[in-house]
C-alpha positions in Angstrom: -10.5 24.7 -12.9 -10.4 21.4 -11.0 -10.4 21.2 -7.2 -7.1 21.9 -5.4 -6.5 20.3 -2.0 -3.6 21.6 0.1 -2.1 19.7 3.0 1.2 18.6 4.6 3.3 15.4 4.7 3.1 15.1 8.5 0.8 15.8 11.4 2.8 14.0 14.1 6.4 15.2 13.7 8.1 15.7 17.1 9.2 19.3 16.2 5.7 20.1 15.0 4.3 19.0 18.4 6.8 21.3 20.1 6.1 24.3 17.8 2.8 25.4 19.4 0.7 24.9 16.2 -1.6 22.5 18.1 -3.5 24.0 21.0 -2.8 22.5 24.5 -6.2 20.7 24.3 -5.0 18.7 21.3 -3.0 16.4 23.6 -3.8 13.0 22.1 -3.2 11.5 18.6 -7.0 11.4 18.1 -7.4 15.1 19.0 -4.4 16.2 16.9 -5.6 14.5 13.7 -9.1 15.9 14.2 -7.6 19.4 14.7 -5.5 19.0 11.6 -8.5 17.8 9.6 -10.4 21.0 10.5 -7.7 23.0 8.8 -6.7 20.9 5.8 -8.7 18.6 3.5 -5.8 16.2 2.9 -2.7 14.7 4.5 0.2 12.6 3.2 1.1 9.7 5.5 4.9 9.2 5.3 5.2 6.8 8.1 4.1 4.0 5.8 7.3 4.4 3.9 9.3 3.3 7.0 6.9 0.5 8.1 3.8 -0.9 6.4 0.5 0.2 8.0 -1.8 -2.0 10.0 -5.5 -2.2 9.0 -6.5 -1.2 12.5 -4.5 2.0 12.1 -6.3 2.8 8.9 -9.7 2.2 10.6 -8.7 4.7 13.3 -7.7 7.3 10.7 -11.2 7.0 9.2 -12.9 7.3 12.6 -10.9 10.5 13.4 -11.6 12.5 10.3 -14.6 13.9 8.5 -16.2 12.3 5.4 -14.6 14.7 3.0 -11.0 14.2 4.2 -8.3 12.5 2.0 -5.3 10.4 2.9 -2.4 10.0 0.5 -0.2 7.0 1.5 3.5 6.8 0.8 4.5 3.4 -0.5 6.6 1.2 1.8 10.3 1.5 1.0 10.7 -2.1 -0.2 8.1 -1.5 -3.0 10.1 1.4 -4.4 13.5 -0.3 -4.3 14.9 1.7 -1.3 16.9 -0.1 1.4 14.5 -1.4 4.0 15.3 -2.2 7.6 14.9 -5.9 8.4 12.9 -5.0 11.5 10.4 -3.0 9.3 9.2 -6.2 7.6 6.3 -8.3 8.8 7.8 -10.6 11.4 6.8 -13.8 9.7 8.4 -12.6 6.4 11.8 -11.6 7.8 14.6 -13.7 6.4 17.4 -15.0 8.5 20.2 -12.6 7.6 23.0 -10.6 9.0 22.1 -7.6 6.8 20.6 -4.5 8.4 18.8 -3.5 5.2 17.2 -5.5 2.5 16.2 -4.9 -1.1 13.4 -6.8 -3.0 15.8 -9.4 -4.4 16.9 -10.3 -0.9 13.4 -11.8 -0.2 12.0 -15.1 -1.6 9.5 -14.3 -4.3 6.5 -15.5 -2.3 7.5 -13.2 0.7 7.8 -10.2 -1.6 4.4 -10.9 -3.1 3.0 -11.2 0.4 4.4 -7.7 1.3 2.5 -6.2 -1.6 -0.7 -8.0 -0.7 -0.6 -7.0 3.0 0.4 -3.4 2.3 -2.5 -2.8 -0.1 -5.1 -4.7 2.0 -4.3 -2.7 5.1 -5.7 0.3 3.3 -9.1 -1.3 2.8 -10.8 0.9 5.5 -9.7 4.0 3.7 -10.9 2.7 0.4 -14.3 1.6 1.8 -14.8 5.1 3.4 -13.8 6.9 0.3 -10.8 8.5 2.1 -7.9 7.2 0.0 -6.5 9.7 -2.5 -3.3 8.3 -4.0 -0.4 6.0 -3.3 2.8 8.0 -3.5 5.6 6.0 -5.1 8.8 8.0 -4.6 11.6 6.3 -6.3 15.3 6.5 -5.3 18.0 8.5 -7.1 19.3 5.3 -8.8 15.9 4.7 -10.4 16.9 6.2 -13.8 15.2 6.5 -17.1 15.6 2.9 -18.4 13.3 0.4 -20.1 13.1 -2.0 -17.2 12.2 0.9 -14.8 9.4 2.1 -17.1 8.2 -1.5 -17.1 8.2 -1.5 -13.3 6.0 1.6 -13.3 3.5 -0.4 -15.3 3.8 -3.3 -12.9 3.1 -0.9 -10.0 0.0 0.4 -11.8 -1.2 -3.1 -12.4 -0.6 -4.2 -8.8 -2.4 -1.2 -7.4 -5.4 -1.1 -9.7 -8.1 0.1 -9.1 -6.2 2.3 -6.5 -4.2 5.2 -7.9 -0.4 5.3 -7.7 1.4 8.6 -8.3 5.0 8.7 -9.4 7.8 10.9 -8.1 11.3 10.7 -9.6 14.6 11.6 -7.9 16.9 11.4 -10.9 17.3 14.1 -13.6 17.6 11.6 -16.4 13.8 11.5 -16.7 13.8 15.2 -17.7 17.1 15.7 -19.5 16.6 17.2 -22.9 14.0 15.3 -25.0 13.6 12.8 -22.1 11.2 15.2 -20.4 8.6 14.9 -23.2 9.2 11.1 -23.4 8.6 10.8 -19.7 5.4 12.9 -19.6 4.0 11.1 -22.7 4.7 7.7 -21.2 2.9 8.6 -18.0 0.0 10.1 -19.9 -0.2 7.1 -22.1 -0.7 4.9 -19.1 -2.8 7.3 -17.0 -0.2 7.5 -14.3 -0.2 10.8 -12.3 3.2 12.6 -12.2 4.3 14.1 -9.0 5.7 17.6 -9.6 8.3 18.7 -7.1 9.9 21.9 -5.8 13.3 21.0 -4.4 16.9 22.1 -4.2 18.7 21.8 -7.5 22.3 20.7 -8.3 22.2 17.4 -6.5 22.2 13.8 -7.7 18.6 13.5 -6.7 17.5 16.9 -8.1 14.5 17.0 -10.4 13.5 20.3 -12.1 10.2 21.9 -11.1 8.2 20.8 -14.1 4.5 21.4 -13.7 2.4 19.0 -15.8 -0.7 16.9 -15.4 -0.5 13.4 -16.8 -3.8 12.1 -15.5 -7.0 13.4 -14.0 -5.0 13.8 -10.7 -2.1 16.2 -10.5 0.2 16.4 -7.5 2.8 18.8 -6.3 5.2 18.2 -3.4 7.1 21.1 -1.8 10.4 19.9 -0.4 11.8 23.4 0.3 15.3 24.7 -0.5 17.4 23.8 2.4 21.2 24.2 1.9 21.5 21.0 3.9 19.7 18.8 1.4 22.3 16.0 1.6 22.1 15.8 5.4 21.0 12.5 7.0 19.1 14.6 9.5 15.6 15.0 8.0 15.0 18.2 9.9 18.1 19.7 8.3 17.2 18.3 5.0 13.6 19.6 4.9 14.1 22.5 7.3 13.0 25.3 5.0 10.1 27.8 5.4 8.8 29.3 2.2 8.6 33.0 2.1 5.2 34.5 1.4 6.4 36.0 -1.9 7.6 32.5 -3.0 4.1 31.1 -2.5 2.5 34.1 -4.2 4.5 33.2 -7.2 3.4 29.6 -7.0 -0.3 30.3 -6.7 -1.1 31.2 -10.3 1.1 28.3 -11.5 -0.9 25.9 -9.4 -4.2 27.3 -10.7 -3.0 26.8 -14.2 -2.0 23.2 -13.4 -5.4 22.6 -11.9 -7.0 23.6 -15.2 -5.5 20.4 -16.6 -6.8 17.9 -14.0 -10.0 17.1 -12.1 -8.1 17.3 -8.8 -4.8 18.7 -7.7 -3.0 17.7 -4.5 -0.5 20.1 -3.1 1.6 18.7 -0.2 4.2 20.6 1.9 7.0 18.2 2.9 9.2 20.9 4.5 8.5 19.2 7.9 10.4 21.1 10.5 8.4 22.6 13.4 5.2 24.2 11.9 6.8 25.3 8.6 4.7 23.0 6.4 1.4 23.9 8.3 2.0 27.6 8.2 3.0 27.6 4.5 0.0 25.4 3.7 -2.4 27.7 5.5 -1.0 30.7 3.7 -1.2 29.0 0.3 -4.8 27.9 0.9 -5.7 31.5 1.6 -4.0 32.6 -1.7 -5.8 30.0 -3.7 -9.1 30.7 -2.0 -8.7 34.4 -2.9 -8.1 33.5 -6.5 
């Protein structure tokens, strides 16, 4: 069985800081990350989806964590075709516009290329220190199974190489009927890690909990089962704490998945208060006992 790393998709959420999970002595960003890194071997940085990271920040992450620690980085929204706030762009690349949000086609080609270059180069300190795990490319619900979208996945892989992008879908067309095998075969054929998800079902963005490894890295993200999945409030959307029995059912499935990959990343994205951290700690114990 390959190595399984369990972590969460946040260590700085306001409600987490209020929950009491951190001790009173962990009262600075540096101390909180160090505390987190003593309890988990991996973290997913989601803030990079909302605004691209600075290289200085990546250097600080390296300095505040041990040598074995891993950072997964969520791709900037513009690079996955999500609406992106004008103010989130690098100042010198912001177009003159009355729009509040932009898409890739709203930028001059040279500016779009520069976003890619700066986003990836900012991660150099993580790469140099051996701390970068994967780049999470979570695509929007309108990114459906189409030839041009499959071509964009290949473009992402080429742009990121030798870094490792991992792909998460939010539209069921990728898994409807025979499409499931086509999707998995496509990802395997191009050595692209598939991000398995556990999430509410019955919505436009719902994807079934298909567990499969399509590369030497497997990844699972736990989004919870909130009945407020369509809420614009992220704490309502992801405010779900897994019951112990649910995680006990997942543990053997994760071990089986890990048999098909050199490394498996398991991230809890149910980020309300300390739900993700408590669930992660419990699952680590289950997997360690196995």
